[in-house]
C-alpha positions as CSV (number, residue, x, y, z in Angstrom):
1,X,3.2,41.1,-34.9
2,X,5.0,38.8,-32.2
3,X,3.1,40.3,-29.3
4,X,-0.3,40.2,-31.1
5,X,0.2,36.5,-31.8
6,X,1.2,35.7,-28.3
7,X,-1.9,37.6,-27.2
8,X,-4.4,35.6,-29.2
9,X,-2.6,32.2,-29.8
10,X,-1.9,29.4,-27.0
11,X,1.6,29.5,-26.1
12,X,2.4,25.9,-27.4
13,X,0.8,26.8,-30.8
14,X,3.1,30.0,-30.9
15,X,6.1,27.9,-30.0
16,X,5.7,25.4,-32.9
17,X,4.9,28.0,-35.4
18,X,8.4,29.5,-34.4
19,X,10.2,26.4,-34.4
20,X,8.8,25.5,-37.9
21,X,9.9,29.1,-39.0
22,X,13.5,28.8,-37.7
23,X,14.0,25.2,-39.2
24,X,13.0,26.7,-42.7
25,X,15.7,29.4,-42.4
26,X,18.3,28.8,-45.0
27,X,22.2,29.5,-45.3
28,X,22.4,29.1,-41.6
29,X,24.8,26.9,-39.6
30,X,23.2,24.0,-37.8
31,X,24.9,24.6,-34.5
32,X,23.5,28.2,-34.7
33,X,20.2,26.9,-35.4
34,X,20.2,24.7,-32.5
35,X,21.3,27.4,-30.0
36,X,18.2,29.7,-31.4
37,X,15.8,26.7,-31.0
38,X,17.1,26.2,-27.5
39,X,16.9,29.9,-26.7
40,X,13.4,29.8,-28.0
41,X,12.5,26.8,-25.6
42,X,14.0,28.7,-22.7
43,X,11.9,32.0,-23.3
44,X,8.8,30.0,-23.7
45,X,9.6,27.9,-20.6
46,X,10.1,31.2,-18.8
47,X,6.8,32.7,-20.1
48,X,4.9,29.5,-19.1
49,X,6.5,29.9,-15.5
50,X,5.4,33.7,-15.3
51,X,1.8,32.7,-16.4
52,X,1.6,29.8,-14.2
53,X,2.9,31.8,-11.2
54,X,0.3,34.5,-11.7
55,X,-2.8,32.6,-12.4
56,X,-2.8,32.0,-8.7
57,X,-3.6,35.7,-8.0
58,X,-7.2,35.0,-9.2
59,X,-9.4,33.7,-6.5
60,X,-11.1,30.3,-7.7
61,X,-14.4,31.5,-6.5
62,X,-14.3,34.4,-8.8
63,X,-13.2,32.4,-11.8
64,X,-16.2,30.0,-11.1
65,X,-18.6,32.7,-11.0
66,X,-17.6,33.8,-14.4
67,X,-17.9,30.5,-15.4
68,X,-21.4,30.1,-14.1
69,X,-22.6,33.3,-15.4
70,X,-21.3,32.2,-18.9
71,X,-23.1,28.9,-18.8
72,X,-26.3,30.6,-17.5
73,X,-26.2,33.1,-20.4
74,X,-25.8,30.3,-22.9
75,X,-28.6,28.2,-21.4
76,X,-30.9,31.3,-21.6
77,X,-29.8,32.0,-25.0
78,X,-30.7,28.4,-25.9
79,X,-34.2,28.4,-24.3
80,X,-35.1,31.6,-26.1
81,X,-34.3,30.3,-29.3
82,X,-36.5,27.0,-28.9
83,X,-39.5,29.3,-27.7
84,X,-39.2,31.6,-30.6
85,X,-38.9,29.2,-33.5
86,X,-41.8,30.9,-35.3
87,X,-40.4,34.4,-34.9
88,X,-39.0,36.2,-38.0
89,X,-35.8,37.4,-36.2
90,X,-34.4,34.6,-34.1
91,X,-31.8,35.5,-31.3
92,X,-28.4,34.4,-32.1
93,X,-27.0,31.6,-29.9
94,X,-24.1,33.6,-28.5
95,X,-22.6,33.3,-25.0
96,X,-19.9,34.8,-23.1
97,X,-16.6,32.9,-23.7
98,X,-15.4,30.7,-20.8
99,X,-11.8,31.6,-20.2
100,X,-9.0,29.8,-18.3
101,X,-7.4,31.9,-15.7
102,X,-4.0,31.9,-17.6
103,X,-5.8,33.6,-20.7
104,X,-6.6,36.7,-18.7
105,X,-2.9,37.2,-18.4
106,X,-2.3,37.4,-22.2
107,X,-3.2,41.1,-22.4
108,X,0.0,41.8,-20.1
109,X,2.4,39.8,-22.2
110,X,3.6,43.2,-23.8
111,X,4.3,44.4,-20.4
112,X,6.8,42.0,-19.4
113,X,10.1,43.2,-18.6
114,X,13.0,40.8,-19.5
115,X,16.5,40.7,-17.8
116,X,19.1,42.1,-20.3
117,X,21.8,39.6,-19.6
118,X,19.6,36.3,-19.4
119,X,16.5,34.7,-20.8
120,X,14.3,35.7,-17.6
121,X,11.5,37.7,-16.7
122,X,11.9,40.2,-13.8
123,X,8.7,39.5,-11.9
124,X,8.7,42.6,-9.5
125,X,9.5,45.1,-12.3
126,X,6.9,43.6,-14.5
127,X,4.4,43.6,-11.7
128,X,5.2,47.5,-11.1
129,X,4.8,48.0,-14.9
130,X,1.5,46.3,-15.0
131,X,0.2,48.2,-11.9
132,X,1.4,51.6,-13.3
133,X,0.4,51.1,-17.0
134,X,-2.6,48.9,-17.0
135,X,-4.4,49.3,-13.6
136,X,-5.1,53.0,-13.6
137,X,-8.9,52.2,-13.8
138,X,-8.6,48.7,-12.6
139,X,-8.3,49.1,-8.7
140,X,-9.1,45.3,-7.8
141,X,-6.1,44.0,-10.0
142,X,-4.0,46.8,-8.8
143,X,-4.8,45.8,-5.2
144,X,-4.1,41.9,-6.1
145,X,-0.6,42.8,-7.6
146,X,0.2,45.1,-4.6
147,X,-0.6,42.3,-2.1
148,X,1.4,39.7,-3.9
149,X,4.4,41.6,-4.1
150,X,4.2,43.3,-0.9
151,X,3.9,46.9,-2.3
152,X,3.2,48.2,1.1
153,X,3.3,52.0,0.7
154,X,0.7,51.6,-2.3
155,X,-1.5,49.4,0.0
156,X,-1.5,51.9,2.9
157,X,-2.4,55.1,0.5
158,X,-5.9,55.8,1.5
159,X,-6.4,57.9,-1.6
160,X,-6.1,54.7,-3.8
161,X,-7.5,51.9,-1.4
162,X,-9.9,53.5,1.1
163,X,-12.1,51.8,3.6
164,X,-15.0,51.4,1.1
165,X,-13.0,49.8,-1.7
166,X,-11.4,47.7,0.8
167,X,-14.8,46.5,2.1
168,X,-15.8,45.8,-1.6
169,X,-12.5,43.8,-1.8
170,X,-13.4,41.8,1.2
171,X,-16.5,40.5,-0.2
172,X,-14.8,39.2,-3.6
173,X,-11.2,38.2,-2.4
174,X,-11.5,37.4,1.3
175,X,-11.2,33.6,0.6
176,X,-7.9,33.9,-0.9
177,X,-5.2,33.8,2.0
178,X,-3.0,36.7,0.9
179,X,-5.8,39.1,0.2
180,X,-7.3,37.9,3.6
181,X,-4.2,38.6,5.4
182,X,-3.6,42.1,3.9
183,X,-7.2,43.3,4.4
184,X,-6.8,42.1,8.0
185,X,-3.6,44.0,8.9
186,X,-4.5,47.1,6.8
187,X,-7.7,47.4,8.9
188,X,-5.9,47.1,12.2
189,X,-2.2,47.2,12.5
190,X,-2.2,45.4,15.7
191,X,-2.9,42.2,13.8
192,X,0.7,42.0,12.9
193,X,1.6,41.0,16.3
194,X,-1.4,38.8,16.9
195,X,-0.9,36.9,13.7
196,X,3.1,36.3,14.6
197,X,2.7,35.0,18.0
198,X,6.2,35.6,19.1
199,X,5.7,33.6,22.1
200,X,4.9,30.6,20.2
201,X,6.7,28.2,17.8
202,X,3.7,28.1,15.2
203,X,2.5,31.3,13.8
204,X,-1.4,31.9,13.3
205,X,-2.9,29.6,10.9
206,X,-3.8,32.5,8.5
207,X,-0.2,33.8,8.5
208,X,1.0,30.2,7.7
209,X,-1.5,30.0,4.8
210,X,-0.1,33.2,3.6
211,X,3.5,31.7,3.8
212,X,2.5,28.5,1.9
213,X,0.9,30.3,-0.9
214,X,3.8,32.9,-1.2
215,X,6.6,30.3,-0.9
216,X,5.1,27.6,-3.2
217,X,4.1,30.1,-5.9
218,X,7.4,32.1,-6.0
219,X,6.6,35.4,-4.6
220,X,9.8,36.1,-3.1
221,X,9.2,39.9,-2.3
222,X,6.2,38.9,0.0
223,X,8.1,36.0,1.7
224,X,11.0,38.4,2.6
225,X,8.5,40.9,3.8
226,X,6.6,38.5,6.1
227,X,10.0,36.8,7.1
228,X,11.2,39.8,9.0
229,X,8.9,39.2,12.1
230,X,9.7,35.4,12.5
231,X,11.7,33.9,15.3
232,X,14.4,31.5,14.3
233,X,12.2,28.4,15.3
234,X,9.2,29.8,13.5
235,X,11.6,30.2,10.2
236,X,12.5,26.3,10.7
237,X,9.1,25.2,11.1
238,X,7.6,27.2,8.0
239,X,10.6,26.6,5.8
240,X,11.0,22.9,6.4
241,X,7.3,22.5,5.8
242,X,7.5,24.1,2.3
243,X,11.1,23.1,1.3
244,X,10.3,19.7,-0.1
245,X,7.7,20.8,-2.5
246,X,9.8,24.0,-3.6
247,X,12.8,22.0,-4.0
248,X,11.0,19.2,-6.0
249,X,9.2,21.5,-8.4
250,X,12.0,23.8,-9.1
251,X,9.9,26.5,-10.6
252,X,11.2,29.4,-8.5
253,X,15.1,29.2,-8.2
254,X,15.3,32.5,-6.3
255,X,13.0,31.0,-3.5
256,X,15.2,27.8,-3.4
257,X,18.4,30.0,-2.9
258,X,16.6,32.2,-0.2
259,X,15.3,29.2,1.7
260,X,18.5,27.3,1.5
261,X,20.7,30.0,2.9
262,X,18.3,30.9,5.7
263,X,17.5,27.2,6.7
264,X,21.1,25.9,6.4
265,X,22.0,28.6,8.7
266,X,19.5,27.4,11.4
267,X,19.6,23.3,10.8
268,X,22.2,22.2,8.1
269,X,22.1,18.5,9.2
270,X,18.1,18.5,8.9
271,X,18.4,20.3,5.6
272,X,20.8,17.7,4.2
273,X,18.5,14.9,5.3
274,X,15.3,16.5,3.7
275,X,17.2,17.2,0.5
276,X,19.1,14.2,-0.2
277,X,16.1,11.9,-1.4
278,X,14.9,14.5,-3.8
279,X,18.4,15.3,-5.2
280,X,19.3,11.5,-5.8
281,X,16.0,11.2,-7.5
282,X,16.7,14.0,-9.9
283,X,20.3,12.5,-10.4
284,X,18.9,9.1,-11.1
285,X,16.5,10.6,-13.6
286,X,19.5,12.2,-15.4
287,X,21.6,9.0,-15.5
288,X,18.8,6.8,-16.6
289,X,18.1,8.2,-20.0
290,X,17.6,5.2,-22.0
291,X,14.8,5.9,-24.7
292,X,14.5,9.5,-24.1
293,X,14.6,12.2,-26.6
294,X,17.1,15.0,-26.7
295,X,14.9,17.7,-25.4
296,X,13.8,15.2,-22.5
297,X,17.5,14.5,-21.8
298,X,18.3,18.2,-21.8
299,X,15.5,19.3,-19.7
300,X,16.3,16.7,-16.8
301,X,20.0,17.7,-17.0
302,X,18.9,21.5,-16.6
303,X,16.8,20.8,-13.6
304,X,19.7,19.1,-11.9
305,X,22.0,21.9,-12.8
306,X,19.5,24.4,-11.5
307,X,19.2,22.7,-8.3
308,X,22.9,22.7,-7.7
309,X,23.3,26.2,-8.9
310,X,20.8,27.5,-6.2
311,X,21.8,25.6,-3.2
312,X,24.1,27.2,-0.9
313,X,27.8,25.9,-0.8
314,X,27.7,24.1,2.4
315,X,24.6,22.1,1.4
316,X,26.0,21.2,-2.0
317,X,29.1,19.8,-0.6
318,X,27.2,17.7,2.0
319,X,24.9,16.3,-0.6
320,X,27.7,15.5,-3.2
321,X,29.8,13.7,-0.7
322,X,26.7,11.8,0.8
323,X,26.9,8.0,1.0
324,X,30.4,7.7,-0.2
325,X,30.1,10.2,-3.0
326,X,27.2,8.1,-4.5
327,X,26.3,10.6,-7.1
328,X,30.0,10.4,-8.5
329,X,30.2,6.5,-8.5
330,X,26.6,6.2,-10.0
331,X,27.8,8.5,-12.8
332,X,30.8,6.1,-13.3
333,X,28.6,3.0,-13.4
334,X,26.1,4.5,-15.7
335,X,29.0,6.1,-17.9
336,X,27.5,9.6,-17.7
337,X,30.6,12.0,-18.1
338,X,28.2,15.0,-18.5
339,X,26.7,14.7,-14.8
340,X,30.1,13.6,-13.5
341,X,31.8,16.9,-14.7
342,X,28.7,18.9,-13.5
343,X,29.2,17.4,-9.9
344,X,33.1,17.8,-10.1
345,X,32.7,21.7,-10.9
346,X,31.1,22.0,-7.6
347,X,34.0,20.4,-5.7
348,X,36.6,22.6,-7.5
349,X,37.6,24.4,-4.4
350,X,37.7,21.4,-2.0
351,X,40.6,19.3,-2.1
352,X,39.4,17.1,0.6
353,X,36.3,16.3,-1.3
354,X,38.0,15.8,-4.5
355,X,40.4,13.2,-2.9
356,X,37.2,11.5,-1.3
357,X,35.8,11.1,-4.7
358,X,38.9,9.7,-6.4
359,X,39.3,7.3,-3.5
360,X,35.8,5.9,-4.6
361,X,36.4,6.0,-8.2
362,X,39.7,4.3,-7.7
363,X,37.8,1.4,-5.9
364,X,35.5,1.0,-8.9
365,X,38.7,1.1,-11.3
366,X,40.2,-1.7,-9.4
367,X,37.0,-3.9,-9.5
368,X,36.3,-3.2,-13.2
369,X,37.6,-5.6,-15.9
370,X,37.2,-3.1,-18.5
371,X,39.1,-0.2,-17.0
372,X,39.0,1.8,-20.2
373,X,35.6,2.8,-19.1
374,X,36.6,4.3,-15.8
375,X,39.7,5.9,-17.1
376,X,38.2,9.2,-18.2
377,X,36.6,9.8,-14.9
378,X,40.0,9.0,-13.0
379,X,41.9,11.3,-15.3
380,X,39.3,14.3,-14.5
381,X,39.9,13.7,-10.8
382,X,43.6,13.7,-11.1
383,X,43.4,16.8,-13.3
384,X,41.3,18.7,-10.5
385,X,43.7,17.3,-7.8
386,X,46.7,18.6,-9.6
387,X,45.2,22.1,-10.2
388,X,44.5,22.3,-6.3
389,X,47.9,21.6,-5.3
């Protein structure tokens, strides 16, 4: 029943119906009710993430063609009805329904594979499941999923994607950067070397467009496959170009984690400079929460937590200690113990940084007339200092 409702209802409508149903539950502890509602919100957020990510596999031109055909059919139906007003049997004013790209994906909701230990969809396992169970007679969609998830063995199978099929795909899909890339290299394996340009700092523009699409939309399997052929300078150029958007949107944590690890190994100082403004903006949003609802505050805090969780340890420590531990001192000024404790958790194993943070908090303590407001923060730092001795 749940799958059927998800398939034919908008996600937000389904969410509201579920919330109303849970709120009406009798004889349930309020804390447990809130936990269930939070779990529902996380599941809906993850479902939206998966849907938004996979709307990008449909070329815009193809969707426009469907819309134009639907509008043309509707216009013809209306014209026909006007010219046949005296006819006994008038044609029905029906037309093909114009769908958003996200609505195509509803038919695959029962194919989603969720992780067993967390509220998260396994994108790659889901893609394989869709290809194997839903695309047996749908070769174009099979090709699209195979391209976006770098299923190279499937793409190179001539029995499934022969030259005639690839020629047909080229007419319909060639304007999309990922399909253009794969159609090019499948036609001629020598194109790999031409696109990578190992003797230059910048790769071919077509490969750059494929990288930008894959990184910005979270297709980590494809990024890792394409990443193998890059020189260190090319990695830095492509990674730095995409880092700010990936880091700011925070829709694809795995991509943040992968890029952070690779780019910090190449240029840690440059990564810190690029990341600081984005991080402090998210910190300020978490601290300045006057007038926000509980859900909005929780969403902002989760984004900040997600960013810290997916950065590599060296970058985390550089950012948290930047500008004389500014994120710690601002948490004290705004009296936000939740964000302060979150930052402190990531300094747990660094005695030097904890001492530095305490020094800055002590300075505020000495300046403040109302020392009680700072006492909690000092005590937390003292406890961590004692634990590390």
